[in-house]
C-alpha positions in Angstrom: 66.5 50.9 84.4 65.2 47.9 82.5 62.1 47.9 80.2 61.8 44.1 80.3 60.4 42.7 83.6 60.1 39.1 84.6 57.1 37.7 86.5 57.6 37.0 90.2 58.7 33.5 91.2 55.3 32.9 92.8 53.4 34.1 89.8 55.6 32.1 87.5 55.2 28.9 89.6 51.4 29.3 89.5 51.5 29.8 85.8 53.6 26.7 85.3 51.3 24.7 87.5 48.4 25.6 85.2 50.4 24.7 82.2 51.4 21.4 83.6 47.8 20.5 84.5 46.8 20.9 80.9 49.9 19.4 79.3 47.9 16.7 77.4 45.6 19.3 75.9 48.6 21.4 74.8 50.1 18.5 73.0 47.0 18.5 70.7 47.4 22.2 69.7 48.9 22.9 66.2 48.9 25.7 63.8 46.1 25.3 61.2 47.4 24.2 57.8 46.3 25.5 54.4 48.0 28.9 54.0 51.5 30.2 54.1 53.0 31.1 57.5 55.9 33.2 58.6 59.2 31.8 59.9 58.2 32.8 63.5 55.2 30.5 63.5 57.4 27.6 64.4 58.4 29.4 67.6 54.9 29.7 68.9 53.5 27.2 71.4 50.9 27.2 74.2 53.8 27.7 76.7 55.2 30.9 75.1 52.4 32.8 73.3 53.6 36.4 73.5 55.3 36.1 76.9 56.5 39.7 77.0 55.0 42.3 79.4 52.4 43.8 77.0 52.3 47.5 78.2 55.8 48.8 78.0 54.9 52.4 79.0 53.3 51.4 82.3 55.1 48.3 83.6 54.6 46.7 87.0 57.1 44.1 88.2 54.5 41.6 89.5 52.2 40.1 86.9 50.8 36.8 85.5 50.4 36.1 81.8 47.1 34.4 81.0 48.0 33.7 77.4 48.0 30.0 76.4 45.4 27.4 75.7 41.9 28.3 76.7 38.7 26.3 76.1 36.3 27.8 73.5 32.9 27.1 71.9 30.6 28.9 69.4 27.8 30.8 71.0 24.4 32.1 70.3 22.6 35.4 71.1 21.2 35.5 74.6 22.8 32.2 75.5 23.6 31.9 79.3 27.2 32.0 80.1 28.7 28.4 80.4 29.7 28.9 84.1 31.2 25.7 85.4 31.0 23.9 82.1 33.9 22.5 80.1 33.9 23.8 76.5 34.7 21.3 73.8 37.2 23.3 71.7 40.7 24.6 72.5 42.1 28.0 71.3 45.5 29.5 71.7 45.1 33.0 73.2 45.9 35.7 72.2 45.5 34.8 68.6 42.1 35.6 67.0 39.9 32.6 66.3 40.2 33.0 62.5 44.0 32.7 62.6 46.0 29.6 62.0 48.0 30.2 65.2 44.8 30.1 67.3 44.5 26.4 66.3 41.0 27.0 65.1 41.1 28.9 61.8 37.3 29.6 61.7 35.0 32.6 62.1 32.2 32.8 64.6 30.1 35.9 65.2 29.8 34.8 68.8 31.9 32.5 71.0 32.8 31.7 74.6 36.3 31.5 76.1 37.0 29.7 79.4 40.0 28.9 81.5 41.0 28.6 85.2 43.8 30.3 87.1 45.2 30.5 90.6 46.3 33.7 92.2 49.8 33.6 93.7 49.9 33.4 97.4 52.2 36.4 97.8 49.5 38.6 96.2 47.3 38.2 99.2 46.0 41.5 100.7 46.3 43.3 97.4 43.7 44.1 94.7 44.0 42.1 91.5 43.4 43.6 88.1 42.4 41.6 85.0 43.7 43.3 81.9 42.9 42.7 78.2 45.1 44.2 75.5 42.2 44.1 73.0 39.1 42.0 72.3 37.1 42.5 69.0 34.4 43.6 69.4 32.0 43.3 72.4 33.1 41.2 75.4 31.4 40.3 78.7 33.7 38.9 81.4 32.8 36.6 84.3 34.9 35.4 87.2 33.6 32.6 89.3 30.1 33.2 87.8 30.1 36.9 88.7 29.7 39.3 85.7 32.5 42.0 85.9 31.2 44.0 83.0 30.8 44.5 79.2 33.2 46.3 77.0 32.7 47.5 73.4 35.6 48.4 71.2 37.9 46.2 69.2 41.2 48.0 69.6 41.5 49.5 73.1 42.8 48.0 76.3 40.6 47.6 79.3 40.7 46.3 82.9 38.5 44.9 85.7 39.1 44.7 89.4 38.2 41.1 90.1 39.3 41.0 93.7 35.8 40.6 95.2 35.1 37.7 92.8 38.2 35.7 93.7 38.4 32.6 95.9 41.1 30.3 97.1 42.4 27.6 94.7 41.1 27.5 91.1 39.2 30.5 89.7 37.1 30.3 86.6 37.4 33.0 83.9 34.7 33.1 81.2 34.6 35.6 78.3 31.7 36.0 75.9 32.4 37.7 72.6 30.3 39.2 69.9 31.8 40.5 66.6 29.5 41.4 63.7 32.5 42.4 61.5 31.1 44.2 58.4 27.5 43.4 59.3 27.8 46.0 62.1 28.4 49.7 62.2 31.4 49.6 64.6 35.0 50.6 63.6 36.6 47.5 62.1 39.1 48.7 59.5 39.6 46.2 56.6 38.0 43.2 58.3 35.2 41.6 56.3 33.4 38.3 56.4 34.0 37.6 52.7 37.6 38.8 52.0 38.5 40.0 48.6 40.5 42.8 46.9 41.5 45.4 49.6 39.4 43.7 52.3 40.8 41.0 54.5 40.1 38.2 57.0 38.4 39.3 60.2 40.0 39.0 63.7 37.3 38.0 66.2 37.6 37.8 69.9 40.7 38.1 72.1 43.6 39.2 69.9 46.1 40.7 72.4 47.6 39.6 75.7 45.5 38.9 78.8 47.2 39.3 82.1 46.7 39.7 85.9 48.6 42.1 88.2 48.3 43.0 91.9 47.9 46.6 93.0 47.2 48.5 96.2 43.9 49.9 97.3 44.8 52.9 95.2 46.9 52.6 92.1 48.0 54.3 88.9 45.3 53.9 86.2 47.1 55.8 83.4 49.9 58.2 82.6 50.0 61.2 80.3 53.5 62.1 79.1 53.8 65.3 77.0 57.3 66.5 76.0 58.0 70.2 75.4 61.4 70.6 73.7 61.0 74.4 73.6 61.2 74.6 77.4 63.1 71.3 77.9 60.4 69.8 80.1 58.2 66.7 80.3 54.7 67.3 81.6 53.4 64.2 83.4 49.8 63.5 84.5 49.3 60.6 86.9 45.7 59.5 87.0 44.7 57.7 90.3 41.0 57.0 90.7 39.3 56.8 94.1 38.1 59.1 96.9 40.2 60.8 99.5 43.3 62.9 99.5 45.4 62.9 96.4 48.5 60.6 96.7 52.0 62.0 96.3 53.9 61.3 93.1 57.7 61.1 92.7 59.1 61.1 89.1 62.6 60.1 88.2 64.1 60.2 84.7 67.0 58.1 83.7 69.4 58.3 80.7 71.2 55.0 80.1 70.7 54.1 83.7 71.8 57.4 85.2 69.3 59.6 87.0 69.1 62.9 85.2 65.9 64.5 86.6 63.4 64.3 89.5 60.2 66.0 90.4 57.3 65.6 92.9 53.7 66.5 92.8 50.2 65.2 93.4 48.3 62.5 91.4 45.5 64.0 89.5 43.8 63.5 86.1 44.0 67.3 85.5 47.1 68.6 87.2 50.4 68.2 85.3 53.8 67.7 87.0 56.7 69.5 85.4 59.8 67.4 85.0 62.7 69.5 83.6 65.1 67.5 81.4 68.5 69.2 81.3 70.2 69.4 77.9 67.5 67.2 76.5 68.5 64.7 73.8 65.8 64.8 71.1 64.0 61.9 69.6 64.2 61.6 65.8 64.5 58.8 63.2 68.2 59.3 63.0 68.6 59.4 66.8 65.6 57.7 68.5 66.7 58.6 72.0 64.5 57.4 74.9 64.6 58.2 78.5 63.4 55.8 81.2 60.9 57.0 83.7 60.1 55.8 87.2 56.7 56.8 88.7 56.2 56.2 92.4 52.9 56.7 94.2 52.8 57.1 98.0 50.6 58.1 100.9 52.0 59.5 104.2 55.5 58.5 103.1 54.6 54.9 102.3 54.8 53.6 98.7 51.5 52.2 97.4 52.3 51.8 93.7 55.1 52.1 91.3 55.5 51.7 87.5 58.3 52.2 85.0 57.8 53.9 81.7 59.8 55.7 79.0 59.5 58.8 76.9 61.1 60.7 74.0 61.7 64.4 73.8 60.3 65.5 70.4 57.9 67.9 68.8 55.7 67.7 65.8 54.3 70.9 64.2 53.4 72.8 61.1 55.9 75.6 60.1 57.6 77.3 57.2 60.8 76.2 55.7 63.5 78.6 54.4 61.6 79.1 51.2 58.4 80.0 53.0 56.7 76.7 52.1 54.3 75.2 54.7 55.9 72.0 56.0 55.4 69.2 58.5 58.1 69.8 61.1 59.9 67.5 63.5 61.7 69.2 66.4 61.2 72.6 64.6 62.9 71.3 61.4 61.6 70.0 58.1 62.2 66.4 57.6 60.7 64.8 54.5 58.6 61.9 55.7 58.6 58.8 53.4 57.1 55.5 54.5 54.7 52.7 53.5 51.1 52.1 54.1 51.2 49.4 56.8 48.2 47.1 57.0 49.4 45.2 60.1 48.1 41.8 58.9 49.9 38.4 59.1 49.2 35.1 57.3 49.4 33.1 60.5 48.2 35.5 63.2 45.9 37.7 61.1 45.7 40.8 63.3 48.5 39.8 65.7 52.1 39.1 64.8 53.2 35.5 65.8 56.0 36.8 68.1 57.5 40.0 69.4 60.5 39.4 67.2 58.2 39.4 64.2 56.9 42.8 65.2 60.4 44.1 65.5 61.4 42.6 62.1 58.9 44.6 60.1 60.1 47.9 61.5 63.8 46.9 61.2 63.2 46.2 57.5 61.5 49.5 56.9 64.4 51.4 58.5 66.8 49.3 56.4 64.9 50.3 53.3 65.4 54.0 54.1 61.9 54.7 55.4 61.5 57.0 58.4 57.7 56.8 58.7 54.8 54.3 58.4 51.1 55.0 58.1 49.3 52.5 60.3 46.3 51.9 58.1 42.8 51.7 59.6 44.1 49.5 62.4 45.5 50.0 65.9 48.4 47.8 66.9 49.4 46.2 70.2 51.5 48.5 72.4 54.7 46.6 71.6 54.6 47.5 67.9 54.7 51.2 68.9 57.5 50.4 71.4 59.6 49.1 68.6 58.7 52.1 66.5 59.8 54.3 69.4 63.0 52.4 69.9 64.0 52.0 66.3 63.1 55.5 65.1 60.0 55.1 62.9 57.6 58.0 62.8 53.9 56.8 62.7 50.8 58.3 61.2 48.0 56.6 63.1 44.7 56.0 61.4 41.4 55.7 63.2 39.9 52.3 62.1 36.9 52.9 59.9 33.4 51.5 59.9 30.8 50.8 57.3 28.8 54.0 57.8 28.5 57.2 59.9 25.4 55.9 61.7 27.0 55.0 65.1 28.6 58.3 66.1 28.6 57.6 69.9 30.5 54.4 69.2 32.9 56.1 66.8 33.6 58.9 69.4 34.2 56.3 72.1 36.7 54.4 70.1 38.4 57.5 68.6 38.8 58.9 72.1 40.3 55.6 73.4 42.7 55.5 70.5 44.1 58.9 71.3 44.2 58.5 75.1 45.6 55.0 74.8 48.5 55.6 72.4 49.3 59.3 73.0 52.5 58.6 75.0 54.4 57.0 72.1 56.9 59.5 70.7 56.8 57.7 67.3 53.2 58.8 66.7 53.4 62.2 65.0 49.9 62.5 63.4 46.4 61.2 63.9 44.4 60.4 60.7 40.6 60.6 61.4 39.2 59.3 58.1 40.5 57.4 55.2 39.0 58.0 51.7 35.6 59.0 53.1 35.0 55.6 54.8 32.5 56.3 57.6 32.8 60.1 56.9 29.9 62.4 56.2 31.3 63.6 52.9 28.9 66.5 52.3 29.2 68.0 55.8 32.4 69.8 56.5 31.3 70.8 60.0 30.9 67.2 61.0 34.5 66.4 59.9 35.8 69.5 61.7 34.0 68.3 64.9 36.2 65.2 65.0 39.3 67.1 64.2 38.6 69.4 67.1 37.9 66.5 69.4 41.3 65.0 68.6 43.0 68.3 69.0 41.4 68.7 72.4 42.5 65.2 73.5 46.0 65.7 72.2 47.1 69.3 71.3 50.7 68.1 70.9 50.3 66.3 67.5 49.2 67.0 64.0 45.7 65.9 62.8 44.8 64.8 59.3 41.1 65.3 58.7 40.9 62.8 55.8 43.6 60.9 53.9 42.4 61.0 50.3 39.1 62.0 48.7 36.9 64.1 51.0 39.1 66.9 52.3 37.1 69.4 54.3 39.7 72.2 54.7 40.5 71.5 58.3 43.4 69.8 60.2 47.1 70.3 59.5 47.6 68.7 56.1 45.9 68.4 52.7 46.2 64.8 51.7 45.7 63.2 48.2 45.9 59.7 46.9 47.2 58.9 43.4 47.9 55.4 41.9 50.5 54.7 40.8 51.4 58.4 41.0 53.2 60.3 42.1 51.4 63.6 42.6 51.1 66.4 45.1 48.5 68.9 46.2 49.6 72.4 46.7 50.6 73.5 50.3 48.3 76.0 51.9 49.1 78.8 54.3 48.5 76.7 57.4 48.3 73.1 55.9 51.2 71.1 54.6 50.8 68.9 51.4 51.1 65.2 51.6 50.6 62.2 49.3 48.7 59.8 51.6 48.9 56.9 49.1 50.7 56.1 45.9 52.5 53.2 44.3 50.9 49.8 44.6 53.4 48.0 42.3 52.4 44.4 42.3 54.7 41.4 41.9 53.4 37.9 42.9 56.1 35.4 43.9 55.3 31.7 43.7 55.7 29.9 47.0 54.9 33.1 49.0 51.2 33.6 48.0 48.2 33.5 50.3 46.0 32.5 47.3 46.3 31.8 43.6 44.2 34.8 42.5 46.0 38.0 43.3 46.3 41.6 42.1 48.3 44.8 42.3 47.6 48.4 41.2 50.4 48.1 38.6 51.7 44.6 37.7 55.5 44.2 37.5 57.3 41.6 35.5 60.2 40.8 37.8 62.4 42.2 40.6 64.4 44.5 38.2 61.2 45.9 36.8 59.8 46.6 40.3 63.1 48.2 41.4 63.3 50.4 38.4 59.7 51.5 38.6 60.0 52.2 42.3 63.1 54.4 41.7 61.1 56.2 39.0 58.2 56.9 41.4 60.5 58.1 44.1 62.3 60.4 41.7 59.0 62.0 41.0 58.2 62.2 44.7 61.4 64.1 45.4 60.7 66.5 42.5 57.3 67.3 44.2 59.1 67.8 47.5 60.8 70.8 45.9 57.9 72.0 43.8 55.1 72.5 44.8 56.4 71.5 48.3 55.3 68.0 49.2 56.1 67.2 52.8 55.5 63.4 52.8 54.7 60.3 50.7 53.1 57.0 51.7 53.9 54.1 49.4 51.4 51.2 49.2 52.5 49.0 51.0 54.8 47.2 53.6 53.8 43.6 52.7 51.5 41.6 50.4 48.2 41.1 52.2 46.1 38.1 51.3 45.3 38.5 47.6 46.9 41.9 47.3 50.5 41.6 46.1 51.6 45.3 46.3 54.0 44.6 49.1 57.6 45.6 49.5 57.9 42.2 51.1 56.0 39.0 50.5 53.1 38.2 53.0 55.3 35.7 54.8 58.1 38.3 55.1 60.5 35.9 53.4 61.4 38.0 50.4 62.2 41.7 50.0 61.0 42.0 46.4 63.0 45.0 45.1 66.7 45.8 45.4 67.1 47.0 49.1 70.1 49.3 48.4 68.4 51.0 45.4 65.2 51.4 47.3 67.0 52.9 50.3 68.9 55.3 48.1 65.7 56.4 46.3 64.0 57.0 49.6 66.8 59.2 50.6 66.5 61.2 47.4 69.7 59.7 45.8 69.2 58.8 42.2 71.3 57.7 39.2 70.8 59.9 36.1 67.4 59.2 34.5 67.3 57.4 31.1 66.5 59.5 28.1 63.1 58.7 26.6 62.9 58.6 22.8 59.6 58.1 21.1 59.5 55.1 18.7 55.7 54.9 18.1 53.9 57.9 19.5 51.0 57.9 21.8 48.3 60.5 21.5 49.6 62.7 24.3 50.9 65.4 21.9 49.2 64.6 18.6 46.2 62.4 18.0 47.2 59.1 16.4 44.9 57.2 14.1 43.7 53.7 15.1 41.3 51.1 13.7 38.8 50.1 16.5 35.7 48.1 17.3 33.5 47.7 20.4 32.1 44.3 19.3 34.1 41.2 20.1 36.2 40.3 17.0 37.4 37.0 15.7 40.1 35.1 17.7 42.9 36.1 15.3 42.3 39.8 15.7 45.9 40.3 17.1 47.6 38.8 14.0 49.4 41.1 11.5 47.4 39.8 8.6 44.0 40.1 10.2 41.5 42.0 8.0 40.3 45.0 10.0 38.8 46.9 7.0 35.4 46.7 8.5 36.5 48.4 11.8 36.0 52.1 12.5 38.7 54.7 12.3 39.3 57.0 15.2 41.9 59.3 16.8 43.5 58.3 20.1 43.2 58.2 22.9 39.9 56.4 23.5 37.7 57.1 26.6 35.6 59.5 28.4 36.3 63.1 29.3 37.2 63.6 33.0 39.1 60.4 33.3 42.3 61.4 35.2 45.3 62.0 32.9 43.3 61.1 29.8 43.8 62.8 26.4 40.5 61.8 24.7 40.4 61.9 20.9 37.5 59.5 20.4 34.6 58.9 22.8 34.5 55.3 24.2 31.7 54.4 26.6 31.2 50.7 26.2 32.6 47.9 28.4 35.2 46.7 25.9 37.2 48.2 23.0 39.7 46.5 20.6 42.3 48.6 18.8 44.8 48.0 16.0 47.4 50.1 14.2 50.5 49.5 12.2 53.8 50.9 13.4 57.0 51.4 11.4 60.4 50.5 12.9 63.8 51.5 11.4 66.3 49.0 9.9 68.3 49.1 13.1 65.9 48.2 15.9 66.1 50.4 19.0 67.4 48.9 22.1 65.5 48.9 25.5 62.1 49.2 23.9 59.1 49.7 26.4 55.5 50.3 26.1 54.1 53.7 27.0 50.5 53.5 27.9 47.6 54.9 30.0 44.8 52.5 30.8 41.5 52.5 32.8 40.9 49.7 33.4 42.5 46.3 32.3 44.6 46.4 29.1 46.1 43.6 27.0 48.7 44.7 24.5 49.9 42.5 21.6 52.8 42.9 19.1 52.6 40.9 15.9 50.1 38.6 17.5 52.1 37.9 20.7 51.1 39.2 24.1 53.5 42.0 25.0 51.9 43.0 28.4 48.7 42.5 30.5 48.2 45.6 32.7 45.3 45.4 35.3 43.4 48.0 37.1 43.4 51.7 36.4 46.1 54.4 36.4 45.9 58.2 36.3 48.8 59.0 34.0 51.0 57.6 31.2 53.8 55.3 32.2 56.4 52.9 30.8 55.9 49.1 31.0 58.1 46.2 30.1 57.5 44.2 26.9 57.5 40.4 27.1 60.7 38.7 25.7 58.6 36.9 23.0 56.9 40.0 21.8 60.3 41.8 21.7 61.7 39.0 19.6 58.9 39.3 17.1 59.7 42.9 16.3 61.3 43.5 12.9 62.3 46.4 10.7 59.4 47.9 8.7 55.8 47.2 9.5 54.6 45.7 12.8 51.1 45.1 14.2 50.2 46.7 17.5 46.8 45.4 18.9 45.1 46.4 22.2 42.1 45.2 24.2 40.8 47.3 27.1 38.0 46.3 29.5 36.1 48.7 31.7 33.8 48.0 34.6 33.0 51.3 36.3 34.0 55.0 36.7 36.2 56.7 34.1 37.7 54.8 31.2 40.6 55.4 28.8 43.2 53.6 26.6 46.2 54.8 24.7 49.5 52.9 23.8 52.8 53.6 22.1 56.4 52.5 22.1 59.5 54.3 23.5 63.2 53.6 23.8 64.8 54.2 27.2 68.4 55.2 26.5 70.7 54.9 29.6 72.0 58.3 30.6 75.7 59.0 30.3 77.5 58.8 33.6 
């Protein structure tokens, strides 16, 4: 069996004819300049925009891809559809209008799409379906002036039977789109109209493949594939809408082209057909085995529809390990899950990768780096991303995209339901995540959160459910999930819930030539590749300690790639550079570490004993960092400085203003220590100076003490005897704290 299918000759000929008719227009298309792009952008053209069959778990052999150049125009509310009217602009479908690859690169709340197509002659006598992979957010579809329907939801696939609207020759297809982005209440993830910080460029309109396919009077609308490894069976539900007797179903499973199982039954949206799989080979990251599946629909012995699919035999559950610790299990065994937070954004395609090869590349890199899981963050991908996760062995935690508020619960329920029903057949997905950090969650109503957990369980009893990743845990679902930056940290496992670290890390390293914009940020700035590698290994060392005690089951590092102004990525946004050492990262992810360095205190922080500083909360003279600066008028206080309740803080002196400036004199021995580093805790931005020279600039906030590199110039300024240590910390909101010292990191003996 093959999972890649070509269009029929007739369909291909019709498609080529349409392309040839608009060759002059195609020559005018180009990727919008102004931002970095990936290496795959050069491979994109109107002739080959995502040519692969887009639904790999329900494939029909006859189909026509409608990707390519369409006409487009901005629209207004209540504007009549431009039936029979040429639109002035051109857009490359399926890339969202804001993307460079669309050829437009602009946002519109409303817009029209238009194109024509011809139905292949050999489809005559069959029904014709028009399929959309996804359109963000509301779309109304017209064929030859007839309105087929309106769909709301930015992430789920939908179809129309357009047969009765068709005519011979050219057929006109018009799509009207409305997307309020963050002005609306609908699920939209991290899309905002004014991108900044952790919020990114929106993806309006058609952003996944559009295609036609012919079917019979009755056809397969959907499949449900539920593996049961404990009984060695696959349970299959074949949903066929329509009136009359239920059609017959024949199932055949293949392993590497060889038929290994068959079963028959009736099509029904409620009745499952049992397909025994002898000596089932289990799917796991180390062995992502997939079986091919052939589903044939017939009436009175005559075939009326057929699709090919695939499945993996695997089980995800909660159980106890040999020490009695509650764990996330895969195939009845504890496998520690380590993976990145995956935003799914691209500099050239925004919400859609430029090519299928690009989709595959991201997952291949994650596997190369030793990850066995990814958390798909408040976004739902196209089906082929999950296909590559299935095929390459990457477990997936699938987030529900969040909205602004909890005001539109019918809309949230509709889109959450479609997420689960639409993606539940992928073996790679092991857990659903309902809420992220309270976004769109009713935080003071545990019953409301439990309602959504129960809904997901009802829709898919075969997977784990995370009620909320970070923040507002309401004691339901299968895991207790905390976030800690940079971390690591771990909640305590409960009797029936495993402990996971849903976000940590965020080590930022901007690389010139690979940046979306000049202004960028990371949760913890790194000085260079070695600094990033060493800090990553240190974080993972802590993660694996928490795995043993108190019993952490998984960790999610922020994040796969840089994303617009956010430079926390393991890779640059253009996917050209893996920032840290791949071999050392992979070893750390596997729990393999070199002996840790020995930390020796050189100039103590206030972690153990309060240290005296001079300080002021009024802006001092410009030379305040210099060794000979007169700070006699400054106040004297014990470190650290901040407010009680700030995570990880040891407060000796209350500090509640926006800024604080600190100075102290430190004594160094005649033989200067090697491998000196800062040890500090800051909330928020901290600038550290040694002898008047900037030693480090650490942005954002942290929740614990950590080591940071000292700039070469500041290191060179150190001398035996007295040295000046000066610090400025700036606070904007929430908790606040600052404390700084010096340590020597002595390499461990091998």
